[in-house]
Biopython code that builds the backbone (N, CA, C, O; Angstrom):
import numpy as np
from Bio.PDB.StructureBuilder import StructureBuilder

atoms = [
    (1, "MET", "N", (-49.406, 10.476, 8.242)),
    (1, "MET", "CA", (-48.544, 10.763, 7.361)),
    (1, "MET", "C", (-48.274, 10.531, 6.098)),
    (1, "MET", "O", (-48.098, 9.387, 5.678)),
    (2, "LYS", "N", (-48.190, 11.942, 5.102)),
    (2, "LYS", "CA", (-48.650, 11.594, 3.529)),
    (2, "LYS", "C", (-47.600, 10.865, 3.140)),
    (2, "LYS", "O", (-46.452, 10.781, 3.578)),
    (3, "ASN", "N", (-48.288, 10.231, 2.047)),
    (3, "ASN", "CA", (-47.062, 9.598, 1.002)),
    (3, "ASN", "C", (-46.154, 11.004, 0.291)),
    (3, "ASN", "O", (-46.780, 11.948, -0.190)),
    (4, "PRO", "N", (-44.551, 10.971, 0.313)),
    (4, "PRO", "CA", (-43.809, 11.624, -0.520)),
    (4, "PRO", "C", (-44.356, 11.259, -2.153)),
    (4, "PRO", "O", (-44.920, 11.971, -2.983)),
    (5, "TRP", "N", (-44.017, 10.158, -2.182)),
    (5, "TRP", "CA", (-43.953, 9.404, -3.715)),
    (5, "TRP", "C", (-45.511, 9.882, -4.605)),
    (5, "TRP", "O", (-45.686, 9.668, -5.804)),
    (6, "LEU", "N", (-46.343, 10.439, -3.843)),
    (6, "LEU", "CA", (-47.844, 10.817, -4.722)),
    (6, "LEU", "C", (-47.538, 11.858, -4.313)),
    (6, "LEU", "O", (-48.685, 12.290, -4.199)),
    (7, "LYS", "N", (-46.764, 12.872, -3.894)),
    (7, "LYS", "CA", (-46.982, 14.256, -4.459)),
    (7, "LYS", "C", (-46.613, 14.450, -5.593)),
    (7, "LYS", "O", (-45.694, 13.753, -6.022)),
    (8, "LYS", "N", (-47.312, 15.619, -6.564)),
    (8, "LYS", "CA", (-46.512, 15.998, -8.034)),
    (8, "LYS", "C", (-45.154, 16.593, -7.862)),
    (8, "LYS", "O", (-44.592, 17.368, -7.088)),
    (9, "ASN", "N", (-44.886, 15.919, -8.880)),
    (9, "ASN", "CA", (-43.355, 16.383, -8.921)),
    (9, "ASN", "C", (-43.681, 16.866, -10.885)),
    (9, "ASN", "O", (-44.129, 16.117, -11.753)),
    (10, "PRO", "N", (-43.259, 18.314, -11.027)),
    (10, "PRO", "CA", (-43.149, 18.835, -12.484)),
    (10, "PRO", "C", (-42.022, 18.699, -12.986)),
    (10, "PRO", "O", (-41.878, 18.884, -14.194)),
    (11, "MET", "N", (-41.090, 18.387, -12.273)),
    (11, "MET", "CA", (-40.110, 17.822, -13.238)),
    (11, "MET", "C", (-39.992, 16.512, -14.072)),
    (11, "MET", "O", (-39.774, 16.232, -15.251)),
    (12, "LEU", "N", (-40.234, 15.848, -12.925)),
    (12, "LEU", "CA", (-40.683, 14.163, -13.514)),
    (12, "LEU", "C", (-41.777, 14.535, -14.550)),
    (12, "LEU", "O", (-41.736, 13.883, -15.593)),
    (13, "SER", "N", (-42.641, 15.370, -14.451)),
    (13, "SER", "CA", (-43.362, 14.616, -15.536)),
    (13, "SER", "C", (-42.918, 15.759, -16.864)),
    (13, "SER", "O", (-42.963, 15.424, -18.048)),
    (14, "MET", "N", (-42.644, 16.647, -16.557)),
    (14, "MET", "CA", (-42.179, 17.057, -17.976)),
    (14, "MET", "C", (-41.744, 15.814, -18.706)),
    (14, "MET", "O", (-42.336, 15.400, -19.702)),
    (15, "TRP", "N", (-40.226, 14.979, -17.941)),
    (15, "TRP", "CA", (-39.390, 14.288, -18.276)),
    (15, "TRP", "C", (-39.886, 12.998, -19.223)),
    (15, "TRP", "O", (-39.402, 12.564, -20.268)),
    (16, "LEU", "N", (-41.253, 12.478, -18.301)),
    (16, "LEU", "CA", (-41.860, 11.732, -18.738)),
    (16, "LEU", "C", (-42.801, 11.348, -19.722)),
    (16, "LEU", "O", (-43.186, 10.290, -20.219)),
    (17, "SER", "N", (-43.169, 13.168, -19.897)),
    (17, "SER", "CA", (-43.907, 13.534, -21.251)),
    (17, "SER", "C", (-42.679, 13.492, -22.714)),
    (17, "SER", "O", (-42.858, 13.177, -23.891)),
    (18, "GLY", "N", (-41.805, 13.824, -22.189)),
    (18, "GLY", "CA", (-40.609, 14.024, -23.606)),
    (18, "GLY", "C", (-40.649, 12.872, -23.848)),
    (18, "GLY", "O", (-40.979, 12.484, -24.969)),
    (19, "ALA", "N", (-40.191, 11.689, -22.457)),
    (19, "ALA", "CA", (-39.451, 10.333, -22.818)),
    (19, "ALA", "C", (-40.700, 9.326, -23.720)),
    (19, "ALA", "O", (-40.534, 8.289, -24.363)),
    (20, "ASN", "N", (-41.933, 10.107, -23.453)),
    (20, "ASN", "CA", (-43.775, 9.029, -23.960)),
    (20, "ASN", "C", (-43.559, 9.877, -25.463)),
    (20, "ASN", "O", (-43.992, 9.236, -26.420)),
    (21, "ALA", "N", (-43.048, 11.012, -25.751)),
    (21, "ALA", "CA", (-42.906, 11.875, -27.209)),
    (21, "ALA", "C", (-42.066, 11.141, -28.096)),
    (21, "ALA", "O", (-42.261, 10.863, -29.280)),
    (22, "ALA", "N", (-40.992, 10.836, -27.266)),
    (22, "ALA", "CA", (-39.753, 10.158, -28.190)),
    (22, "ALA", "C", (-40.035, 8.969, -28.678)),
    (22, "ALA", "O", (-39.874, 8.638, -29.852)),
    (23, "ALA", "N", (-40.757, 7.824, -27.196)),
    (23, "ALA", "CA", (-41.046, 6.506, -27.390)),
    (23, "ALA", "C", (-41.744, 6.161, -28.620)),
    (23, "ALA", "O", (-41.484, 5.246, -29.401)),
    (24, "GLY", "N", (-43.277, 7.605, -28.707)),
    (24, "GLY", "CA", (-43.699, 7.362, -29.935)),
    (24, "GLY", "C", (-43.895, 7.559, -31.241)),
    (24, "GLY", "O", (-44.671, 7.048, -32.048)),
    (25, "ALA", "N", (-42.674, 8.776, -31.362)),
    (25, "ALA", "CA", (-42.063, 9.072, -32.445)),
    (25, "ALA", "C", (-41.488, 7.629, -32.984)),
    (25, "ALA", "O", (-41.867, 7.193, -34.071)),
    (26, "ALA", "N", (-40.552, 6.915, -32.165)),
    (26, "ALA", "CA", (-39.583, 5.759, -32.271)),
    (26, "ALA", "C", (-40.631, 4.523, -33.089)),
    (26, "ALA", "O", (-40.367, 4.064, -34.200)),
    (27, "ARG", "N", (-41.705, 4.176, -32.355)),
    (27, "ARG", "CA", (-42.766, 3.836, -32.420)),
    (27, "ARG", "C", (-43.335, 4.010, -33.964)),
    (27, "ARG", "O", (-43.611, 3.045, -34.676)),
    (28, "GLY", "N", (-43.439, 5.087, -34.280)),
    (28, "GLY", "CA", (-44.097, 5.245, -35.434)),
    (28, "GLY", "C", (-43.259, 5.424, -36.723)),
    (28, "GLY", "O", (-43.794, 5.497, -37.829)),
    (29, "ARG", "N", (-42.069, 5.483, -36.553)),
    (29, "ARG", "CA", (-40.546, 5.201, -37.219)),
    (29, "ARG", "C", (-40.295, 3.744, -37.872)),
    (29, "ARG", "O", (-39.945, 3.444, -39.014)),
    (30, "ALA", "N", (-40.673, 2.742, -36.467)),
    (30, "ALA", "CA", (-40.760, 1.246, -36.803)),
    (30, "ALA", "C", (-42.054, 0.822, -37.177)),
    (30, "ALA", "O", (-42.078, -0.267, -37.752)),
    (31, "VAL", "N", (-42.949, 1.291, -37.035)),
    (31, "VAL", "CA", (-43.668, 0.643, -37.479)),
    (31, "VAL", "C", (-44.348, 1.034, -39.244)),
    (31, "VAL", "O", (-45.002, 0.173, -39.832)),
    (32, "ALA", "N", (-44.135, 2.062, -39.726)),
    (32, "ALA", "CA", (-43.960, 2.721, -40.969)),
    (32, "ALA", "C", (-42.376, 1.405, -41.446)),
    (32, "ALA", "O", (-42.674, 0.541, -42.272)),
    (33, "GLU", "N", (-41.533, 1.396, -41.131)),
    (33, "GLU", "CA", (-40.695, 0.515, -41.888)),
    (33, "GLU", "C", (-40.950, -0.762, -41.813)),
    (33, "GLU", "O", (-40.640, -1.414, -42.810)),
    (34, "GLY", "N", (-41.679, -1.626, -40.450)),
    (34, "GLY", "CA", (-42.506, -2.731, -41.143)),
    (34, "GLY", "C", (-43.150, -2.883, -42.252)),
    (34, "GLY", "O", (-43.042, -3.710, -43.158)),
    (35, "ARG", "N", (-44.042, -1.725, -42.035)),
    (35, "ARG", "CA", (-44.633, -1.653, -43.322)),
    (35, "ARG", "C", (-44.289, -1.747, -44.669)),
    (35, "ARG", "O", (-44.548, -2.509, -45.601)),
    (36, "ARG", "N", (-43.666, -0.799, -44.501)),
    (36, "ARG", "CA", (-42.684, -0.494, -46.067)),
    (36, "ARG", "C", (-41.867, -2.069, -46.397)),
    (36, "ARG", "O", (-41.616, -2.436, -47.545)),
    (37, "GLN", "N", (-41.584, -2.739, -45.370)),
    (37, "GLN", "CA", (-40.998, -4.839, -45.816)),
    (37, "GLN", "C", (-41.636, -5.180, -45.875)),
    (37, "GLN", "O", (-41.437, -6.059, -46.714)),
    (38, "THR", "N", (-42.973, -5.251, -45.438)),
    (38, "THR", "CA", (-44.169, -5.987, -46.163)),
    (38, "THR", "C", (-44.352, -5.772, -47.501)),
    (38, "THR", "O", (-44.095, -6.530, -48.436)),
    (39, "ALA", "N", (-44.857, -4.582, -47.509)),
    (39, "ALA", "CA", (-45.461, -4.007, -49.138)),
    (39, "ALA", "C", (-44.197, -4.520, -49.927)),
    (39, "ALA", "O", (-44.451, -5.271, -50.869)),
    (40, "THR", "N", (-43.181, -4.296, -49.740)),
    (40, "THR", "CA", (-41.913, -4.952, -50.396)),
    (40, "THR", "C", (-42.158, -6.643, -50.650)),
    (40, "THR", "O", (-42.279, -7.198, -51.741)),
    (41, "ALA", "N", (-42.183, -7.149, -49.556)),
    (41, "ALA", "CA", (-41.558, -8.742, -49.743)),
    (41, "ALA", "C", (-43.476, -9.118, -50.301)),
    (41, "ALA", "O", (-43.561, -10.207, -50.869)),
    (42, "ALA", "N", (-44.571, -8.500, -50.197)),
    (42, "ALA", "CA", (-45.183, -9.181, -51.322)),
    (42, "ALA", "C", (-45.322, -8.769, -52.246)),
    (42, "ALA", "O", (-45.701, -9.635, -53.033)),
    (43, "ALA", "N", (-45.180, -7.355, -52.901)),
    (43, "ALA", "CA", (-44.795, -7.280, -53.909)),
    (43, "ALA", "C", (-43.684, -8.398, -54.952)),
    (43, "ALA", "O", (-43.956, -8.974, -56.006)),
    (44, "ALA", "N", (-42.341, -8.389, -54.111)),
    (44, "ALA", "CA", (-41.978, -9.535, -55.048)),
    (44, "ALA", "C", (-42.349, -11.130, -54.559)),
    (44, "ALA", "O", (-41.639, -11.960, -55.126)),
    (45, "MET", "N", (-43.176, -11.597, -53.764)),
    (45, "MET", "CA", (-43.756, -12.494, -54.309)),
    (45, "MET", "C", (-44.810, -12.499, -55.265)),
    (45, "MET", "O", (-44.859, -13.150, -56.309)),
    (46, "THR", "N", (-45.522, -11.823, -54.870)),
    (46, "THR", "CA", (-46.269, -11.422, -56.505)),
    (46, "THR", "C", (-45.849, -11.838, -57.720)),
    (46, "THR", "O", (-46.313, -12.723, -58.438)),
    (47, "LYS", "N", (-44.615, -10.874, -57.940)),
    (47, "LYS", "CA", (-43.993, -10.955, -59.298)),
    (47, "LYS", "C", (-43.647, -12.078, -59.183)),
    (47, "LYS", "O", (-43.726, -12.642, -60.275)),
    (48, "ALA", "N", (-43.274, -12.754, -58.366)),
    (48, "ALA", "CA", (-42.318, -14.181, -58.648)),
    (48, "ALA", "C", (-43.390, -15.319, -59.212)),
    (48, "ALA", "O", (-43.207, -15.882, -60.291)),
    (49, "ALA", "N", (-44.491, -15.583, -58.383)),
    (49, "ALA", "CA", (-45.810, -16.292, -58.684)),
    (49, "ALA", "C", (-46.105, -15.498, -60.159)),
    (49, "ALA", "O", (-46.083, -16.178, -61.185)),
    (50, "THR", "N", (-46.341, -14.255, -60.224)),
    (50, "THR", "CA", (-47.096, -14.238, -62.179)),
    (50, "THR", "C", (-45.553, -14.990, -63.061)),
    (50, "THR", "O", (-45.521, -15.946, -63.835)),
    (51, "ASP", "N", (-44.781, -14.394, -62.721)),
    (51, "ASP", "CA", (-43.810, -15.037, -63.594)),
    (51, "ASP", "C", (-43.273, -16.345, -63.742)),
    (51, "ASP", "O", (-42.400, -16.765, -64.502)),
    (52, "ALA", "N", (-43.980, -16.930, -62.846)),
    (52, "ALA", "CA", (-43.666, -18.560, -62.870)),
    (52, "ALA", "C", (-44.678, -18.960, -63.721)),
    (52, "ALA", "O", (-44.485, -19.554, -64.782)),
    (53, "TRP", "N", (-45.924, -18.595, -63.202)),
    (53, "TRP", "CA", (-46.964, -18.406, -64.146)),
    (53, "TRP", "C", (-47.040, -18.161, -65.617)),
    (53, "TRP", "O", (-47.661, -18.782, -66.480)),
    (54, "ILE", "N", (-46.253, -17.096, -65.707)),
    (54, "ILE", "CA", (-46.559, -16.803, -67.035)),
    (54, "ILE", "C", (-45.064, -18.170, -67.774)),
    (54, "ILE", "O", (-45.142, -18.749, -68.858)),
    (55, "ALA", "N", (-44.295, -18.260, -67.097)),
    (55, "ALA", "CA", (-42.737, -19.459, -68.071)),
    (55, "ALA", "C", (-43.601, -20.530, -68.251)),
    (55, "ALA", "O", (-43.448, -21.070, -69.347)),
    (56, "ALA", "N", (-44.909, -21.279, -67.173)),
    (56, "ALA", "CA", (-45.024, -22.135, -66.924)),
    (56, "ALA", "C", (-46.146, -22.212, -68.508)),
    (56, "ALA", "O", (-45.946, -23.218, -69.189)),
    (57, "LEU", "N", (-47.208, -21.248, -69.028)),
    (57, "LEU", "CA", (-48.239, -21.484, -70.098)),
    (57, "LEU", "C", (-47.788, -20.816, -71.039)),
    (57, "LEU", "O", (-48.635, -20.819, -71.933)),
    (58, "THR", "N", (-46.496, -19.976, -71.456)),
    (58, "THR", "CA", (-45.925, -19.796, -73.067)),
    (58, "THR", "C", (-45.032, -20.282, -73.211)),
    (58, "THR", "O", (-44.017, -20.280, -72.515)),
    (59, "PRO", "N", (-45.301, -20.884, -74.328)),
    (59, "PRO", "CA", (-44.473, -21.687, -75.004)),
    (59, "PRO", "C", (-42.933, -21.254, -75.101)),
    (59, "PRO", "O", (-42.820, -20.083, -75.464)),
    (60, "PRO", "N", (-41.618, -21.971, -74.843)),
    (60, "PRO", "CA", (-40.303, -21.619, -74.914)),
    (60, "PRO", "C", (-40.290, -20.902, -76.495)),
    (60, "PRO", "O", (-40.789, -21.218, -77.575)),
    (61, "LYS", "N", (-39.570, -19.939, -76.082)),
    (61, "LYS", "CA", (-38.757, -19.690, -77.306)),
    (61, "LYS", "C", (-37.351, -20.371, -78.190)),
    (61, "LYS", "O", (-36.397, -20.971, -77.694)),
    (62, "PRO", "N", (-37.544, -20.122, -79.310)),
    (62, "PRO", "CA", (-37.095, -21.026, -80.440)),
    (62, "PRO", "C", (-35.733, -20.807, -80.292)),
    (62, "PRO", "O", (-35.600, -19.585, -80.225)),
    (63, "ALA", "N", (-34.420, -21.465, -80.188)),
    (63, "ALA", "CA", (-33.328, -21.070, -79.995)),
    (63, "ALA", "C", (-32.563, -20.439, -81.322)),
    (63, "ALA", "O", (-32.784, -20.585, -82.525)),
    (64, "ARG", "N", (-31.913, -19.939, -80.846)),
    (64, "ARG", "CA", (-31.192, -18.824, -81.813)),
    (64, "ARG", "C", (-29.766, -19.663, -82.116)),
    (64, "ARG", "O", (-28.909, -19.982, -81.292)),
    (65, "LYS", "N", (-29.790, -19.952, -83.767)),
    (65, "LYS", "CA", (-28.370, -20.064, -84.204)),
    (65, "LYS", "C", (-27.503, -19.159, -84.611)),
    (65, "LYS", "O", (-27.715, -18.081, -85.165)),
    (66, "ARG", "N", (-26.180, -19.834, -84.199)),
    (66, "ARG", "CA", (-25.094, -19.142, -83.852)),
    (66, "ARG", "C", (-24.627, -18.716, -85.468)),
    (66, "ARG", "O", (-25.095, -19.377, -86.395)),
    (67, "ALA", "N", (-24.049, -18.019, -85.637)),
    (67, "ALA", "CA", (-23.252, -17.490, -86.747)),
    (67, "ALA", "C", (-22.343, -17.916, -86.833)),
    (67, "ALA", "O", (-21.836, -17.968, -85.713)),
    (68, "ALA", "N", (-21.416, -18.510, -87.922)),
    (68, "ALA", "CA", (-19.989, -19.529, -87.763)),
    (68, "ALA", "C", (-18.967, -17.939, -87.489)),
    (68, "ALA", "O", (-19.294, -16.870, -88.005)),
    (69, "ARG", "N", (-17.773, -18.101, -86.618)),
    (69, "ARG", "CA", (-17.105, -17.424, -86.634)),
    (69, "ARG", "C", (-15.779, -17.660, -87.727)),
    (69, "ARG", "O", (-15.222, -18.725, -87.994)),
    (70, "ARG", "N", (-15.508, -16.403, -88.211)),
    (70, "ARG", "CA", (-14.324, -16.379, -89.543)),
    (70, "ARG", "C", (-12.832, -16.663, -88.679)),
    (70, "ARG", "O", (-12.635, -16.255, -87.535)),
    (71, "ARG", "N", (-11.891, -17.416, -89.458)),
    (71, "ARG", "CA", (-10.488, -17.744, -88.973)),
    (71, "ARG", "C", (-9.728, -16.573, -89.396)),
    (71, "ARG", "O", (-9.812, -16.241, -90.578)),
    (72, "SER", "N", (-8.915, -15.824, -88.506)),
    (72, "SER", "CA", (-8.181, -14.925, -89.166)),
    (72, "SER", "C", (-6.848, -16.156, -89.561)),
    (72, "SER", "O", (-6.540, -17.276, -89.155)),
    (73, "LYS", "N", (-6.302, -15.119, -90.642)),
    (73, "LYS", "CA", (-4.962, -16.089, -91.100)),
    (73, "LYS", "C", (-3.982, -15.572, -90.681)),
    (73, "LYS", "O", (-2.880, -16.083, -90.881)),
]
sb = StructureBuilder()
sb.init_structure("model")
sb.init_model(0)
sb.init_chain("A")
sb.init_seg("    ")
for serial, (resi, resn, name, xyz) in enumerate(atoms, 1):
    if name == "N":
        sb.init_residue(resn, " ", resi, " ")
    sb.init_atom(name, np.array(xyz, "f"), 0.0, 1.0, " ", f" {name:<3s}", serial, name[0])
structure = sb.get_structure()
C-alpha cells in the first residue's frame, strides 16, 4: 500500500512557497537592519576614538574672562 503522505499536494506546495517567500523577505529586512545598526555603532565608536585622540593631542583652549556685571540702582 502506498503512503498517502508522499502524494503531491498542490495546496500544501503553494502554501509552503508563500510561507518561504514571506520568511525570506522578513529575514532580508532583519539582516539589513542589523547591518545598519552595526554600521551606526562602528561610526559612533570611530568618532569617539577620534575625538578622544584629538582632545588628548591638542592644547586646551584658554579660559575666557567674564565681563563684570553692572548693578542696577
